[in-house]
Wavefront OBJ file of the C-alpha trace (Angstrom):
o trace
v 0.000 0.000 0.000
v 1.225 3.453 -0.906
v 1.870 5.652 2.120
v 0.657 9.057 0.857
v 2.103 11.001 3.789
v 5.538 9.497 3.101
v 5.664 9.780 -0.686
v 3.589 12.847 -1.358
v 3.801 15.392 1.443
v 2.910 18.190 -0.977
v -0.455 16.887 -2.085
v -1.643 13.861 -0.177
v -5.013 14.043 -1.886
v -3.603 12.723 -5.149
v -1.638 9.973 -3.427
v -4.704 8.865 -1.441
v -6.829 8.751 -4.597
v -4.185 6.765 -6.457
v -3.940 4.345 -3.557
v -7.665 3.633 -3.937
v -8.264 3.807 -7.698
v -4.819 4.039 -9.296
v -4.388 0.363 -10.086
v -5.464 -0.377 -13.665
v -8.201 -2.913 -12.962
v -9.842 -0.627 -10.424
v -10.577 2.236 -12.806
v -11.908 -0.289 -15.344
v -14.247 -1.712 -12.685
v -15.490 1.806 -11.927
v -16.024 2.411 -15.652
v -18.040 -0.814 -15.873
v -20.277 0.268 -12.980
v -20.950 3.546 -14.839
v -21.871 1.473 -17.894
v -24.369 -0.544 -15.830
v -22.432 -3.641 -14.783
v -23.481 -4.632 -11.261
v -22.736 -8.309 -10.601
v -19.459 -10.087 -9.906
v -19.856 -12.533 -12.803
v -20.636 -9.691 -15.206
v -17.493 -7.763 -14.199
v -15.489 -10.918 -14.719
v -17.035 -11.561 -18.135
v -16.719 -7.950 -19.347
v -13.140 -7.439 -18.164
v -11.625 -10.935 -18.259
v -10.246 -10.316 -14.770
v -9.238 -13.131 -12.412
v -11.732 -13.809 -9.599
v -9.231 -13.144 -6.801
v -8.159 -9.790 -8.271
v -11.762 -8.748 -8.903
v -12.774 -9.733 -5.388
v -9.879 -7.764 -3.897
v -10.606 -4.626 -5.966
v -14.348 -4.682 -5.256
v -13.647 -5.095 -1.545
v -11.271 -2.104 -1.560
v -13.766 0.052 -3.466
v -16.478 -0.834 -0.932
v -14.181 -0.237 2.070
v -13.340 3.203 0.702
v -16.942 4.206 0.056
v -16.772 4.214 -3.758
v -19.167 1.263 -4.165
v -21.889 -0.263 -2.016
v -22.391 -4.026 -1.977
v -26.118 -4.715 -1.738
v -28.243 -7.859 -1.715
v -30.025 -8.460 -4.993
v -33.151 -9.638 -3.140
v -34.098 -10.083 0.485
v -32.924 -13.381 1.896
v -30.736 -14.076 -1.123
v -27.018 -14.734 -1.184
v -26.139 -12.811 -4.329
v -24.981 -9.218 -4.299
v -24.539 -6.401 -6.727
v -22.345 -3.334 -6.627
v -23.624 0.206 -7.025
v -21.893 3.566 -6.989
v -22.146 5.657 -3.855
v -22.358 9.446 -4.011
v -18.587 9.468 -3.573
v -18.241 7.038 -6.486
v -20.560 9.054 -8.731
v -18.353 12.092 -8.178
v -15.551 10.243 -10.007
v -17.454 10.676 -13.287
v -15.550 13.822 -14.425
v -12.260 12.030 -13.759
v -13.373 8.991 -15.755
v -14.497 11.186 -18.666
v -11.291 13.264 -18.549
v -9.093 10.131 -18.543
v -11.068 8.707 -21.455
v -10.892 11.926 -23.468
v -7.176 12.311 -22.817
v -6.504 8.678 -23.723
v -8.597 8.910 -26.888
v -6.707 12.007 -27.992
v -3.204 10.695 -27.395
v -3.380 6.933 -27.914
v -5.773 5.842 -30.643
v -5.521 9.395 -31.977
v -8.193 11.952 -32.714
v -11.177 10.688 -34.726
v -10.400 7.101 -33.674
v -12.224 7.092 -30.324
v -13.593 3.673 -29.351
v -16.432 5.266 -27.344
v -17.913 8.749 -27.234
v -19.699 10.138 -24.185
v -23.004 11.657 -25.248
v -25.518 14.017 -23.675
v -28.565 11.727 -23.255
v -31.127 14.480 -23.762
v -29.662 16.119 -26.867
v -27.816 13.081 -28.307
v -24.671 15.147 -28.842
v -21.095 14.431 -27.774
v -20.256 16.065 -24.467
v -17.647 18.822 -24.440
v -14.068 18.072 -23.518
v -13.395 18.381 -19.800
v -11.670 21.698 -19.087
v -10.649 23.637 -15.984
v -12.422 26.928 -15.325
v -11.962 29.742 -12.836
v -14.768 30.534 -10.422
v -15.633 33.366 -12.859
v -16.058 30.977 -15.788
v -12.758 31.670 -17.574
v -11.071 28.609 -19.099
v -7.664 28.148 -17.504
v -4.423 26.854 -18.995
v -1.671 25.371 -16.829
v 0.205 28.690 -16.749
v -2.943 30.435 -15.431
v -3.032 28.324 -12.259
v -1.080 28.769 -9.051
v -1.001 26.733 -5.868
v -1.495 28.062 -2.335
v -1.363 26.171 0.914
v -4.727 24.945 2.110
v -5.864 24.576 5.707
v -4.608 20.982 5.845
v -1.121 21.712 4.474
v 1.797 20.510 6.572
v 4.763 22.765 7.311
v 6.732 20.798 4.702
v 4.006 21.339 2.092
v 3.789 25.071 2.883
v 7.547 25.412 2.450
v 7.474 23.541 -0.870
v 4.556 25.645 -2.135
v 6.430 28.839 -1.237
v 9.444 27.538 -3.213
v 7.270 26.719 -6.215
v 5.609 30.121 -6.213
v 8.986 31.896 -5.993
v 10.190 29.915 -9.019
v 7.043 30.751 -10.953
v 7.311 34.449 -10.117
v 10.979 34.588 -11.173
v 10.185 32.832 -14.462
v 12.687 29.984 -13.994
l 1 2 3 4 5 6 7 8 9 10 11 12 13 14 15 16 17 18 19 20 21 22 23 24 25 26 27 28 29 30 31 32 33 34 35 36 37 38 39 40 41 42 43 44 45 46 47 48 49 50 51 52 53 54 55 56 57 58 59 60 61 62 63 64 65 66 67 68 69 70 71 72 73 74 75 76 77 78 79 80 81 82 83 84 85 86 87 88 89 90 91 92 93 94 95 96 97 98 99 100 101 102 103 104 105 106 107 108 109 110 111 112 113 114 115 116 117 118 119 120 121 122 123 124 125 126 127 128 129 130 131 132 133 134 135 136 137 138 139 140 141 142 143 144 145 146 147 148 149 150 151 152 153 154 155 156 157 158 159 160 161 162 163 164 165 166 167 168 169
């Protein structure tokens, strides 16, 4: 298990997320849940994943509040997996990863799937980053400041980064 506080003192959030969903099978399982897959056997069939790996990944996703494991019917033994609110909030990340991968790996106009707006039956826009005022931001338009949970080490590193950015190095 990755120890976020050891390897990423600057931004533990990213390290914690990667510890939960960063392994390749895990993000594919999450994608399958978005596509409607719910049952263990269906994940296995859709992904071709070994039972022990699938079991381990589903357990971790449930333990971390991304999925809920629920009985299919009262008194039954079979379960299905559904996204929690926390899991549903991964949707922009899933779309952004897909769009980025489609652009750089198969190449533009070779996308294997296209996310569509259900109501208007049109492709959704590319995921972008916007300011709170609605302005689209590029990497050079963004700066980092220490948040309330930043450690002393993180604050020092952020100060260093901002000095470098200001000096233009």
